C-alpha positions as CSV (number, residue, x, y, z in Angstrom):
1,M,64.8,23.9,68.7
2,N,62.1,25.9,67.0
3,L,58.4,25.3,67.5
4,Y,58.1,23.2,64.3
5,E,61.1,21.0,65.3
6,F,59.4,20.6,68.7
7,F,56.2,19.4,67.1
8,I,58.0,16.9,64.8
9,K,60.1,15.5,67.7
10,F,57.4,15.2,70.4
11,T,54.2,14.8,68.3
12,P,55.4,12.7,65.4
13,D,51.9,11.6,64.2
14,I,49.9,14.8,64.1
15,S,50.7,18.5,64.7
16,I,48.2,21.3,65.2
17,I,48.9,24.7,63.7
18,R,46.8,27.2,65.5
19,C,45.9,30.1,63.3
20,V,44.7,32.9,65.6
21,F,46.0,36.4,65.2
22,A,43.8,38.7,67.2
23,T,43.7,39.1,70.9
24,M,45.8,42.0,72.3
25,G,46.6,43.6,69.0
26,P,44.5,46.0,67.0
27,P,41.0,44.9,65.9
28,M,41.1,42.4,63.1
29,A,39.7,39.0,62.1
30,V,40.4,36.2,64.5
31,A,42.0,34.1,61.8
32,P,42.2,36.0,58.6
33,L,42.3,33.6,55.6
34,N,45.3,35.4,54.0
35,N,47.3,35.1,57.2
36,V,46.2,31.5,57.8
37,R,47.5,30.7,54.3
38,Q,50.9,32.2,55.2
39,V,51.1,30.1,58.4
40,I,50.2,26.9,56.5
41,E,52.6,27.6,53.6
42,Y,55.4,28.0,56.1
43,G,54.2,25.1,58.2
44,I,54.3,22.6,55.3
45,T,58.0,23.5,54.7
46,Q,58.7,22.3,58.2
47,I,56.1,19.5,58.8
48,P,54.7,17.1,56.2
49,P,51.2,18.5,55.4
50,E,49.5,15.1,56.0
51,K,50.6,15.4,59.6
52,I,49.1,18.8,60.2
53,L,45.7,19.6,61.7
54,M,44.7,23.2,61.1
55,G,43.3,24.8,64.2
56,I,40.1,26.7,63.5
57,P,38.8,29.2,66.1
58,N,35.2,28.8,67.3
59,Y,34.8,32.3,68.9
60,G,35.0,36.0,68.2
61,Y,36.4,39.2,69.7
62,D,34.7,42.4,70.7
63,W,37.0,45.4,70.9
64,T,36.0,48.7,72.6
65,L,37.3,51.6,70.5
66,P,39.5,53.5,70.3
67,F,42.1,50.7,70.4
68,V,45.2,51.7,72.5
69,Q,48.2,49.4,72.0
70,G,49.3,47.8,75.3
71,E,46.1,48.8,77.1
72,S,43.1,47.6,75.0
73,A,42.1,43.9,75.1
74,A,39.3,42.3,73.3
75,E,36.4,40.5,75.0
76,N,36.3,36.9,73.9
77,I,32.7,36.0,72.9
78,S,31.0,33.0,71.2
79,N,30.0,33.3,67.6
80,I,26.4,32.9,68.6
81,E,26.8,35.8,71.0
82,A,28.4,37.9,68.2
83,V,25.3,37.4,66.0
84,E,23.0,38.1,69.0
85,R,24.9,41.2,69.9
86,A,24.6,42.5,66.3
87,A,20.9,42.0,66.4
88,R,20.6,43.6,69.8
89,Y,22.3,46.8,68.7
90,G,20.9,46.8,65.1
91,A,24.3,46.4,63.6
92,E,24.7,45.2,60.0
93,I,27.0,42.2,59.7
94,Q,29.5,42.7,57.0
95,F,32.0,40.3,55.4
96,D,35.7,41.1,54.7
97,E,36.6,39.4,51.4
98,T,40.3,39.4,52.0
99,A,40.1,38.0,55.6
100,Q,37.1,35.9,54.7
101,S,35.6,36.8,58.0
102,P,32.4,38.6,59.3
103,F,32.5,41.7,61.4
104,F,30.2,44.5,62.6
105,E,30.4,47.8,64.5
106,Y,28.0,49.1,67.1
107,T,27.7,51.7,69.9
108,D,26.9,50.5,73.4
109,E,24.6,52.0,76.0
110,Q,27.5,54.1,77.4
111,G,28.2,55.6,73.9
112,R,31.4,53.6,73.4
113,Q,32.1,52.3,69.9
114,H,32.9,48.6,69.3
115,V,34.0,46.4,66.5
116,V,33.4,42.7,66.6
117,W,35.1,40.0,64.5
118,F,33.9,36.4,64.6
119,E,33.5,33.2,62.6
120,N,30.4,32.1,60.7
121,A,29.6,29.2,58.3
122,R,31.0,31.2,55.3
123,S,34.4,31.9,57.1
124,I,34.7,28.4,58.4
125,E,34.0,26.9,55.0
126,A,36.8,29.1,53.5
127,K,39.2,27.7,56.1
128,L,38.0,24.1,55.7
129,R,38.7,24.3,52.0
130,L,42.4,24.8,52.8
131,I,42.6,21.3,54.1
132,N,42.3,19.8,50.6
133,E,44.1,22.6,48.9
134,Y,47.2,22.0,51.0
135,G,46.7,18.2,51.6
136,L,46.4,18.6,55.4
137,A,45.4,15.9,57.8
138,G,42.3,17.8,58.8
139,A,41.1,20.4,61.2
140,S,40.8,20.9,65.0
141,I,38.2,23.2,66.3
142,W,39.3,25.4,69.2
143,T,36.8,25.8,72.1
144,I,34.6,23.0,70.9
145,M,32.5,23.4,74.1
146,R,30.9,26.5,72.6
147,P,28.1,26.1,70.1
148,F,29.1,26.0,66.4
149,P,28.0,29.1,64.4
150,Y,24.7,28.8,62.6
151,G,25.1,26.6,59.5
152,A,28.7,25.6,60.2
153,S,27.9,22.0,61.1
154,E,26.1,21.6,57.8
155,V,29.1,23.1,55.9
156,L,31.5,20.8,57.8
157,N,29.4,17.7,57.1
158,S,28.9,18.6,53.4
159,L,32.7,18.7,52.9
160,Y,34.1,16.0,55.2
161,T,33.3,12.9,57.2
162,V,33.6,14.0,60.8
163,A,35.3,11.7,63.3
164,K,35.5,12.2,67.0
165,V,39.0,11.6,68.3
166,E,39.2,10.2,71.9
């Protein structure tokens, strides 16, 4: 039984597809839009789209460079901390158009280089727009206990009616 068959059998009403790609691998967006699309496109061949909640990450990763496969691991940080860290180190936040994700680079007090990928209102909006595009049931925000990125709540409320599931 593959993962999708498991979801259909044991969660017949709603399944969550978690679209996170970066933790132990090389530095990259947490959930690059191009990769999220691939996961959804495969997922809807296995599970009816109206039963899928797309998992959206509410955090970022800070990698110390150089990245060494099998040794390096990213530090998990909140999106708010990412923005504050960029400000603290005078780093310019950039936006990757393919991944639809913000990132920046900085050098810490010990002279180590870092790259940080995280989510912001613009990247979350790009992911939320996939719900209607693919006819999904909705979204589930991962690590909801962390503050939402600046402006993301406004984006969410402008696109959808938000319901708390208990």
